[in-house]
C-alpha positions as CSV (number, residue, x, y, z in Angstrom):
1,M,0.0,-0.1,-0.2
2,F,1.0,3.4,0.1
3,A,4.0,5.0,2.1
4,L,1.8,7.5,3.6
5,L,-1.1,4.9,4.7
6,N,0.6,4.4,8.4
7,Q,1.7,7.9,8.8
8,T,0.3,9.9,11.9
9,P,-0.5,13.5,11.3
10,E,2.5,14.8,13.2
11,S,4.3,13.1,10.2
12,M,3.2,15.7,8.2
13,T,1.7,18.6,9.9
14,T,0.5,22.2,9.1
15,K,3.5,23.6,11.0
16,L,6.1,22.0,8.2
17,W,4.2,23.1,5.3
18,N,3.8,26.6,6.6
19,Q,8.0,26.6,7.3
20,A,8.4,25.4,3.6
21,A,6.1,27.7,2.3
22,D,8.8,30.7,2.2
23,A,11.1,28.9,-0.4
24,L,8.1,27.8,-2.6
25,E,8.4,31.3,-4.2
26,P,9.0,31.0,-7.0
27,V,7.9,27.2,-7.5
28,A,9.9,24.8,-10.2
29,E,7.5,21.6,-10.7
30,T,9.2,18.4,-9.5
31,K,9.6,15.7,-12.3
32,E,7.4,12.8,-10.6
33,P,5.6,10.1,-11.8
34,P,1.8,11.0,-11.7
35,L,-0.1,9.8,-8.8
36,T,-3.3,7.9,-9.2
37,L,-6.1,9.2,-7.7
38,S,-6.0,7.0,-5.1
39,Q,-2.5,8.0,-3.9
40,Y,-3.4,11.4,-4.5
41,I,-6.2,11.3,-1.9
42,C,-4.2,9.5,0.7
43,E,-1.2,12.3,0.3
44,A,-3.6,15.2,-0.1
45,W,-5.7,14.0,3.0
46,Y,-3.6,15.9,5.5
47,V,-4.2,19.1,3.6
48,I,-7.5,19.3,4.8
49,E,-7.5,17.1,8.0
50,P,-4.2,17.6,9.5
51,G,-5.2,16.4,12.8
52,T,-7.1,12.9,11.8
53,P,-5.3,9.9,10.6
54,Y,-6.0,8.9,7.2
55,I,-7.7,5.6,7.0
56,H,-7.8,3.7,3.7
57,G,-10.5,1.5,2.3
58,W,-10.9,-0.4,-0.9
59,H,-13.8,1.4,-2.0
60,I,-11.9,4.5,-2.2
61,D,-10.1,2.7,-4.4
62,A,-13.2,1.8,-6.4
63,L,-13.9,5.5,-6.4
64,A,-11.0,6.7,-7.7
65,E,-10.8,4.0,-10.3
66,H,-14.4,5.2,-11.9
67,L,-13.6,8.7,-11.5
68,E,-10.3,8.4,-13.5
69,A,-12.5,6.7,-16.2
70,I,-14.6,9.8,-16.4
71,T,-11.6,11.9,-16.6
72,R,-10.4,9.9,-19.7
73,G,-13.9,9.7,-21.2
74,D,-14.1,5.8,-20.6
75,I,-17.2,6.6,-18.7
76,R,-19.6,9.1,-19.5
77,N,-22.0,9.0,-17.1
78,L,-21.6,7.8,-13.5
79,L,-23.9,7.0,-10.6
80,I,-22.1,6.3,-7.2
81,T,-24.5,5.3,-4.6
82,M,-23.0,4.8,-1.0
83,P,-23.5,5.2,2.6
84,P,-22.9,8.3,4.4
85,R,-19.5,9.3,6.0
86,H,-17.6,6.9,3.8
87,M,-15.7,9.8,2.1
88,K,-18.1,10.0,-0.8
89,S,-17.8,14.0,-1.0
90,I,-14.2,14.5,-0.2
91,A,-13.1,11.8,-2.8
92,V,-15.9,13.1,-5.3
93,T,-16.3,17.1,-4.9
94,V,-12.6,17.6,-3.1
95,M,-10.0,15.5,-4.4
96,W,-11.2,14.4,-7.8
97,P,-11.3,18.2,-9.6
98,T,-7.8,19.0,-7.8
99,W,-6.3,16.0,-9.1
100,A,-7.8,16.3,-12.6
101,W,-5.9,19.7,-12.8
102,T,-2.5,18.1,-12.4
103,I,-3.5,16.2,-15.5
104,T,-5.8,18.6,-17.7
105,P,-5.7,22.0,-15.8
106,E,-7.8,23.4,-18.4
107,S,-11.1,20.9,-17.1
108,R,-14.0,23.1,-15.9
109,F,-16.0,21.6,-13.2
110,L,-19.6,22.3,-12.2
111,F,-20.6,21.1,-8.9
112,A,-23.8,21.2,-7.1
113,S,-25.6,19.9,-3.7
114,Y,-28.8,20.6,-2.4
115,A,-27.7,23.1,-0.2
116,Q,-25.3,25.9,-1.3
117,G,-23.6,26.0,1.9
118,L,-22.2,22.3,1.3
119,S,-21.2,23.0,-2.0
120,T,-19.2,26.1,-0.8
121,R,-18.0,23.8,2.0
122,D,-16.2,21.8,-0.9
123,S,-15.3,24.5,-2.9
124,V,-13.2,25.8,-0.3
125,K,-11.4,22.5,0.6
126,C,-10.8,22.4,-3.0
127,R,-9.2,26.0,-3.2
128,R,-7.2,25.0,0.4
129,I,-5.4,22.0,-1.4
130,I,-4.1,24.2,-4.5
131,E,-3.0,26.9,-2.8
132,S,-1.2,24.6,0.2
133,P,2.9,24.4,-0.1
134,W,2.3,20.7,-1.0
135,Y,0.4,21.1,-4.2
136,R,2.3,24.3,-5.1
137,K,5.6,22.2,-5.0
138,R,4.6,19.8,-7.3
139,W,2.1,21.5,-9.6
140,G,2.6,25.0,-9.0
141,S,4.0,25.6,-12.6
142,M,1.1,24.3,-14.0
143,V,-1.9,25.1,-11.7
144,T,-2.1,28.5,-10.2
145,L,-5.4,30.5,-9.6
146,T,-5.9,33.8,-10.9
147,S,-6.5,36.7,-8.3
148,D,-9.2,38.2,-10.3
149,M,-11.5,34.9,-10.0
150,N,-10.5,33.4,-6.6
151,L,-13.9,33.2,-4.9
152,K,-15.3,30.8,-2.3
153,M,-17.9,29.6,-5.1
154,R,-16.0,30.4,-8.2
155,F,-12.2,29.8,-9.0
156,E,-10.3,29.7,-12.0
157,N,-6.7,29.1,-12.8
158,S,-4.4,30.3,-15.4
159,R,-5.0,27.7,-18.0
160,M,-8.7,28.7,-17.9
161,G,-9.9,25.8,-16.2
162,Y,-12.5,26.4,-13.3
163,R,-14.4,24.8,-10.6
164,L,-17.9,26.5,-9.8
165,A,-20.2,25.6,-6.8
166,T,-24.0,26.2,-6.9
167,S,-26.9,24.4,-5.5
168,V,-30.1,22.6,-6.7
169,G,-31.8,25.1,-8.3
170,G,-29.5,27.7,-7.9
171,S,-28.7,30.8,-10.6
172,N,-25.3,29.5,-11.5
173,T,-26.5,26.7,-13.1
174,G,-26.3,28.9,-16.4
175,E,-22.9,28.0,-16.7
176,G,-21.4,25.0,-18.5
177,G,-18.6,22.7,-17.5
178,D,-16.5,19.7,-19.3
179,F,-17.5,17.7,-15.9
180,L,-20.9,17.9,-14.3
181,C,-21.5,16.3,-10.7
182,V,-24.3,16.2,-8.3
183,D,-23.7,15.4,-4.5
184,D,-26.4,14.5,-2.5
185,A,-29.4,16.5,-4.8
186,H,-31.9,15.9,-2.1
187,N,-32.2,17.2,1.6
188,I,-33.5,13.9,3.5
189,K,-35.7,15.7,5.6
190,E,-37.6,17.1,2.2
191,V,-37.3,14.0,0.2
192,S,-40.6,12.3,1.2
193,S,-42.6,15.4,-0.6
194,K,-43.2,14.7,-4.1
195,I,-43.4,18.1,-5.0
196,K,-39.7,18.4,-3.9
197,R,-38.9,15.1,-5.2
198,T,-40.0,16.1,-8.7
199,A,-38.5,19.8,-8.5
200,V,-35.0,18.3,-8.0
201,I,-35.5,15.7,-11.0
202,E,-36.7,18.4,-13.3
203,W,-33.9,20.7,-12.2
204,W,-31.7,17.8,-13.3
205,D,-33.3,16.8,-16.8
206,Q,-33.7,20.4,-17.8
207,V,-31.2,22.4,-16.2
208,M,-28.0,20.6,-14.8
209,S,-27.9,17.8,-17.5
210,T,-27.8,20.1,-20.3
211,R,-24.8,22.4,-18.8
212,G,-21.9,20.2,-20.8
213,N,-19.5,22.5,-22.7
214,N,-19.5,19.5,-25.5
215,P,-22.5,17.4,-25.4
216,K,-20.0,14.9,-27.1
217,T,-17.4,14.5,-24.6
218,V,-19.3,15.9,-21.2
219,G,-18.9,13.7,-17.9
220,K,-21.7,13.4,-15.7
221,V,-21.3,12.3,-11.9
222,V,-24.2,11.8,-9.5
223,V,-23.1,10.5,-6.1
224,A,-25.7,10.1,-3.4
225,Q,-27.3,7.9,-0.4
226,R,-30.8,6.6,-1.5
227,C,-33.3,8.1,0.4
228,H,-36.6,7.3,-1.6
229,H,-37.6,4.9,-4.6
230,Q,-38.3,8.0,-6.7
231,D,-35.2,9.9,-5.6
232,L,-32.7,11.4,-8.7
233,P,-30.7,8.0,-8.5
234,G,-33.9,5.8,-8.9
235,H,-34.9,8.4,-11.9
236,I,-31.3,8.0,-13.3
237,L,-31.5,4.2,-12.9
238,S,-34.9,3.9,-14.5
239,Q,-33.5,5.9,-17.9
240,G,-30.4,3.6,-18.2
241,G,-27.4,4.3,-19.8
242,W,-25.4,5.2,-16.8
243,D,-22.7,3.0,-14.9
244,H,-23.9,2.2,-11.5
245,L,-21.2,2.0,-9.0
246,N,-23.1,0.6,-5.9
247,L,-21.6,0.5,-2.6
248,P,-23.8,-0.9,0.0
249,A,-22.4,-0.4,3.7
250,E,-23.3,-4.5,4.1
251,Y,-22.8,-6.9,1.3
252,E,-25.9,-8.7,0.0
253,G,-24.9,-10.2,-3.0
254,A,-23.4,-9.4,-6.4
255,S,-24.4,-6.6,-8.5
256,N,-23.6,-5.8,-11.9
257,P,-20.3,-5.0,-12.9
258,T,-19.3,-1.6,-14.4
259,S,-18.5,-1.0,-17.9
260,I,-14.5,-0.8,-16.9
261,G,-14.8,-4.4,-15.5
262,W,-15.1,-3.7,-11.9
263,V,-17.1,-5.7,-9.6
264,D,-17.3,-5.7,-5.8
265,P,-14.6,-7.8,-4.1
266,R,-16.9,-8.9,-1.1
267,K,-17.8,-12.4,-1.0
268,D,-19.9,-13.2,1.8
269,D,-23.2,-11.5,3.0
270,G,-23.0,-8.9,5.9
271,D,-19.2,-8.3,4.8
272,L,-18.6,-4.3,5.9
273,L,-17.9,-1.8,3.1
274,W,-15.3,-0.1,5.5
275,R,-14.7,-2.1,8.3
276,R,-11.6,-0.2,9.9
277,R,-13.7,2.8,10.2
278,F,-17.3,1.6,10.3
279,G,-17.3,-1.8,11.9
280,P,-20.1,-4.2,13.1
281,V,-20.8,-1.9,16.6
282,E,-20.7,1.3,14.4
283,I,-23.2,-0.3,11.8
284,A,-25.6,-1.9,14.3
285,Q,-25.4,1.8,16.3
286,L,-26.0,3.6,12.7
287,K,-28.9,0.9,11.9
288,K,-30.3,1.8,15.5
289,D,-30.5,5.6,15.0
290,L,-31.8,5.7,11.5
291,G,-34.5,2.9,11.7
292,S,-35.4,0.1,9.4
293,Y,-36.5,2.4,6.5
294,A,-33.7,5.1,6.4
295,A,-30.9,2.3,7.2
296,A,-32.3,0.6,3.8
297,G,-31.9,3.6,1.6
298,Q,-28.9,5.3,3.0
299,L,-26.9,2.2,4.0
300,Q,-27.9,-0.4,2.0
301,Q,-29.1,1.8,-1.1
302,R,-31.9,0.4,-1.5
303,P,-34.9,2.2,-0.2
304,S,-36.9,-0.4,1.3
305,P,-35.8,-2.8,3.9
306,L,-34.4,-6.2,2.6
307,E,-37.1,-8.3,4.7
308,G,-39.8,-5.4,3.9
309,G,-41.3,-2.4,5.5
310,M,-44.8,-2.5,7.0
311,V,-45.2,-6.1,5.5
312,K,-42.2,-8.3,5.8
313,R,-41.3,-10.7,2.7
314,H,-41.4,-13.7,5.0
315,W,-44.8,-13.2,6.2
316,W,-46.4,-14.3,3.4
317,Q,-47.6,-17.6,3.0
318,W,-47.8,-19.9,-0.2
319,Y,-50.4,-22.5,-2.0
320,Q,-50.2,-24.7,-5.0
321,E,-53.4,-25.3,-5.6
322,A,-56.3,-23.4,-3.7
323,P,-58.8,-25.0,-1.4
324,I,-62.6,-24.5,-1.9
325,C,-63.4,-21.4,-0.4
326,E,-66.4,-20.4,1.6
327,E,-66.6,-17.0,0.0
328,Y,-65.2,-15.1,-2.9
329,I,-64.8,-11.6,-3.9
330,Q,-63.4,-9.2,-6.3
331,S,-61.4,-5.9,-5.6
332,W,-60.5,-3.1,-7.7
333,D,-58.8,-0.4,-7.4
334,C,-59.0,2.1,-10.4
335,A,-57.1,5.0,-11.8
336,F,-57.7,8.4,-13.4
337,K,-56.1,7.9,-16.9
338,D,-54.2,5.6,-18.9
339,T,-50.4,6.9,-19.0
340,K,-47.3,5.3,-18.3
341,T,-46.7,7.6,-15.3
342,S,-50.2,7.1,-13.8
343,S,-51.4,4.6,-11.4
344,Y,-52.1,0.9,-12.3
345,V,-55.5,-0.4,-12.4
346,V,-55.7,-3.6,-10.5
347,G,-58.3,-5.8,-10.2
348,Q,-58.0,-8.9,-7.5
349,V,-59.7,-12.4,-7.0
350,W,-59.5,-13.7,-3.5
351,G,-61.0,-16.3,-1.6
352,R,-61.8,-16.7,2.1
353,R,-61.5,-20.3,3.8
354,G,-62.1,-19.9,7.5
355,A,-59.5,-17.5,8.9
356,D,-57.6,-17.9,5.8
357,F,-57.3,-15.6,2.6
358,Y,-56.1,-16.8,-0.6
359,L,-55.2,-14.4,-3.8
360,L,-56.5,-16.4,-6.7
361,D,-56.2,-14.0,-9.6
362,Q,-54.7,-10.2,-10.3
363,E,-55.0,-8.0,-13.2
364,R,-52.7,-5.1,-13.1
365,E,-52.0,-2.6,-16.0
366,H,-52.3,0.9,-17.0
367,L,-55.8,1.0,-18.4
368,D,-58.3,3.7,-19.6
369,F,-61.9,3.8,-18.7
370,T,-63.1,1.6,-21.6
371,S,-60.4,-1.0,-21.0
372,T,-61.1,-0.9,-17.2
373,L,-64.7,-1.8,-18.0
374,R,-63.5,-4.6,-20.2
375,A,-60.9,-5.8,-17.4
376,I,-64.1,-6.0,-15.1
377,R,-66.4,-8.0,-17.4
378,S,-63.5,-10.2,-18.1
379,L,-62.6,-11.3,-14.9
380,S,-66.5,-11.4,-13.6
381,Q,-66.8,-14.0,-16.7
382,K,-63.5,-16.0,-15.3
383,W,-64.6,-16.0,-11.7
384,P,-68.3,-16.1,-11.7
385,Q,-68.1,-17.3,-8.0
386,A,-66.8,-13.9,-7.1
387,T,-70.4,-12.5,-6.6
388,A,-69.1,-9.2,-4.5
389,K,-67.1,-6.8,-6.7
390,Y,-65.7,-4.0,-4.5
391,I,-64.9,-0.9,-6.4
392,E,-63.2,1.8,-4.7
393,D,-65.4,5.0,-5.6
394,K,-62.8,7.2,-6.6
395,A,-60.7,8.1,-9.7
396,N,-62.9,6.8,-12.5
397,G,-64.2,4.0,-10.1
398,T,-67.2,6.2,-10.0
399,A,-68.2,6.3,-13.6
400,I,-67.4,2.6,-13.7
401,I,-69.6,2.0,-11.0
402,N,-72.4,3.7,-12.6
403,T,-71.8,2.0,-15.8
404,L,-71.7,-1.4,-14.7
405,C,-74.0,-1.6,-12.0
406,H,-76.8,-2.5,-14.1
407,E,-75.0,-4.9,-16.1
408,I,-73.0,-6.8,-13.7
409,A,-74.6,-7.9,-10.6
410,G,-72.9,-7.5,-7.0
411,I,-71.0,-4.3,-7.7
412,I,-70.4,-2.4,-4.5
413,P,-68.9,0.9,-3.8
414,V,-66.1,1.7,-1.4
415,N,-65.7,5.0,0.3
416,P,-62.7,4.7,2.3
417,T,-62.2,7.3,5.3
418,D,-58.7,6.5,6.6
419,S,-55.5,7.1,4.6
420,K,-54.0,4.5,2.4
421,Q,-51.3,3.8,4.7
422,A,-53.8,3.3,7.8
423,R,-56.1,1.1,5.6
424,F,-52.9,-1.0,4.9
425,A,-51.4,-1.0,8.3
426,S,-54.7,-2.4,9.5
427,V,-54.6,-5.4,7.4
428,T,-50.9,-6.3,8.2
429,P,-51.2,-8.1,11.4
430,V,-53.5,-10.9,9.3
431,I,-50.5,-11.1,6.9
432,E,-48.0,-11.1,9.8
433,S,-50.2,-14.1,11.7
434,G,-49.4,-16.3,8.2
435,N,-53.4,-16.1,7.3
436,V,-52.8,-14.8,3.7
437,Y,-51.9,-16.9,0.8
438,L,-50.3,-16.1,-2.7
439,K,-50.0,-18.5,-5.3
440,Q,-46.7,-20.2,-5.7
441,G,-45.0,-19.7,-9.4
442,A,-47.6,-16.8,-10.2
443,S,-45.9,-13.7,-11.9
444,W,-48.5,-11.3,-9.9
445,S,-47.1,-13.1,-6.4
446,D,-43.9,-11.4,-6.7
447,D,-45.3,-8.0,-7.7
448,V,-47.5,-8.2,-4.6
449,V,-44.5,-9.1,-2.2
450,E,-42.5,-6.3,-3.7
451,E,-45.0,-3.7,-3.5
452,A,-45.7,-4.3,-0.1
453,A,-42.2,-4.6,1.0
454,A,-41.9,-1.2,-0.3
455,F,-45.1,0.6,1.0
456,P,-45.5,3.1,1.8
457,D,-42.2,4.6,0.2
458,G,-42.5,2.6,-3.1
459,P,-43.4,4.0,-6.5
460,F,-46.7,2.3,-6.8
461,D,-49.5,1.4,-4.2
462,D,-52.4,0.1,-6.1
463,I,-51.8,-3.6,-5.0
464,C,-51.7,-2.6,-1.5
465,D,-54.8,-0.4,-2.0
466,A,-56.7,-3.4,-3.6
467,T,-55.0,-6.0,-1.2
468,S,-56.1,-4.0,1.9
469,Q,-59.8,-3.5,0.6
470,A,-60.2,-7.0,-0.1
471,L,-58.8,-8.3,3.4
472,N,-60.8,-5.8,5.2
473,E,-63.9,-6.9,3.6
474,L,-63.3,-10.6,4.0
475,A,-62.2,-10.1,7.4
476,H,-65.7,-8.5,8.1
477,A,-67.4,-11.5,6.9
478,G,-65.5,-14.3,8.6
479,S,-65.4,-12.1,11.8
480,V,-61.2,-12.0,12.0
481,G,-61.7,-8.8,13.9
482,I,-59.9,-6.3,11.7
483,T,-60.7,-2.8,12.9
484,V,-60.6,-0.2,10.1
């Protein structure tokens, strides 16, 4: 490993740098082999953290390899998801641009975060490195900051390269860059707001991502901890075309390799990302402090817990062949319109035998009004024993009820008074007690498990709405004791 890894802060102190500063004017660039970014991070650490020992981790090598690839142009779009306090900001927004200037000082960087204060903080650290005796001794003849453009949020070098710090939605994103980087686009306290999330994503799509100086060569980097299914990383992943360097705090199985051939080196489930700094005790405390929902996103980079949220994956029971049931019903959750971004229409057939409930069939599609009518007619013909058909009297459900009530018998409007979350919470004890069965091997069974595991933070909740509606109605009929 590097010679500096085991040095103490005292072996490279600010005092010594300051003593050497007088001898560095004028300065001649030393002829040394170029540093890799990982080596550079190790050596530059003491400039910005003189009192803190540097603790290396293999994930820093992974970050460096991918940022080097961005710099060379081997990667054009890079998404990095990793836990907080694991050096993501220092490596990406502080070390990377100052290292890149030792190779291509004319490079222009545009950085943004959800808060201007965070962007400015990292910009100041960058400037501190460039103005340090350590940096000037090695690269001072190549990289010198100009006096007329040397501000906290924007500084420029003598080769016309610059680093600009702005915020999500900030006015400074009118300028461009060769490299565009966003570090934590969302404020975690606000990410549950759909309006706030949408504003961030629209800013990225319509403003920040368009600021490349050359659209054929611009490099884009988004680094974040996952905090919601529909956050900016989730949006980027849904679009495709990005290398995804995913670094969960605890290993959960191999992820897809990146385009430069990198794969997570860990082998065993539970292996930690940075054990020397965040060992089992520290990770356990973080989990306790964050809670299961936040820990799944911020530590593991999957915004729903592996075992599930309100409903754990292992709570569901499975059947091969459904028994003859005492009661059969349909449950429908309708949508306003048929678009790829609108809610799904979900229709389910359930059966009850004693205190056990069986999901027998499910339709889930983006359907318009006419197609929804057709789907209800079709499912009613397929399951004539499901005489009661519960349809939520919202969205276009009201018009559907009015259209079909004299055509198909047993249509019952449902007017919920509680929130979606409260209604689903009311049926979770029945699922947890092992009384709800899904069909083994049915594709729609996986949809049920995954949506329920992510609820209420998942992108869709239509299956959960139909399920809670059905179980509430069946449980009342079977006197199971669910209280709505």
